[in-house]
C-alpha positions in Angstrom: 46.0 1.8 -27.4 47.6 4.8 -26.9 48.0 5.6 -23.2 46.2 8.8 -23.7 42.9 7.0 -24.3 43.3 4.6 -21.3 40.3 5.2 -18.7 42.3 6.2 -15.1 41.0 6.9 -12.1 41.1 10.6 -12.6 39.2 10.2 -15.4 36.6 7.9 -13.3 36.8 10.2 -10.4 36.1 13.0 -12.5 32.7 11.3 -14.1 31.5 10.5 -10.9 32.2 13.8 -9.7 30.3 15.3 -12.4 27.2 12.5 -12.3 26.9 13.3 -8.9 26.5 17.0 -9.5 23.9 16.4 -12.3 21.9 13.8 -9.9 21.9 16.7 -6.9 20.4 19.3 -9.5 17.7 16.7 -10.8 16.9 15.7 -7.4 16.7 19.6 -6.1 14.0 20.1 -9.5 12.4 16.6 -8.2 11.6 18.4 -4.5 10.5 21.7 -5.4 8.2 20.2 -7.8 6.7 17.1 -5.3 3.4 17.5 -4.1 3.5 14.8 -1.9 5.1 14.8 1.2 6.3 11.2 1.2 8.0 11.6 -2.1 9.4 14.8 -1.3 11.3 13.6 1.8 12.6 10.7 0.0 14.2 12.6 -2.6 15.6 14.7 0.4 16.6 11.6 1.8 18.6 10.5 -1.6 19.8 14.3 -2.1 21.4 14.1 1.2 23.4 10.8 0.6 24.1 12.3 -3.2 25.9 15.3 -1.4 27.6 13.4 0.9 28.5 11.1 -1.6 29.9 14.2 -3.5 31.9 15.7 -0.9 33.9 12.2 -0.3 34.4 11.8 -4.3 35.6 16.1 -4.0 37.5 15.5 -1.0 39.6 12.6 -2.8 40.0 14.2 -6.1 41.3 17.1 -4.3 44.2 15.1 -1.9 45.4 13.8 -5.5 45.8 17.1 -6.7 42.8 16.6 -9.6 40.4 19.2 -8.5 41.4 22.5 -7.8 38.9 25.0 -7.6 39.6 28.4 -7.6 39.6 30.0 -4.2 37.2 33.1 -3.5 38.5 36.3 -2.8 37.2 38.2 0.4 35.5 40.6 -2.0 34.0 37.7 -4.0 32.3 36.2 -0.3 31.3 39.7 1.0 29.4 39.9 -2.1 27.7 36.4 -2.4 27.1 36.8 1.3 25.6 40.8 0.5 23.5 38.6 -2.2 22.4 36.3 0.2 21.2 38.7 2.4 19.1 40.6 0.2 17.4 37.5 -1.4 16.5 36.2 2.5 15.2 39.9 2.8 13.0 39.9 -0.4 11.8 36.2 0.7 8.0 36.2 2.5 
């Protein structure tokens, strides 16, 4: 098997990170759609654990230099904060 086709730690970590992102998205949708409060709390608990795991995987990959998201500029941060403030102001 050529070396380029071998599964390595970086590939496994990338798959794990992407699966946790997908799970977080699916759990968020489930929380928003849950009509039963107990089920909603269960989903929230699982989501919190999933987010914690995702952060651990992210930190591991960043430490290894395998995942380097671009840093936001001060202008981008200010724009995001303005957008969030606008959204909060519009929420009843």
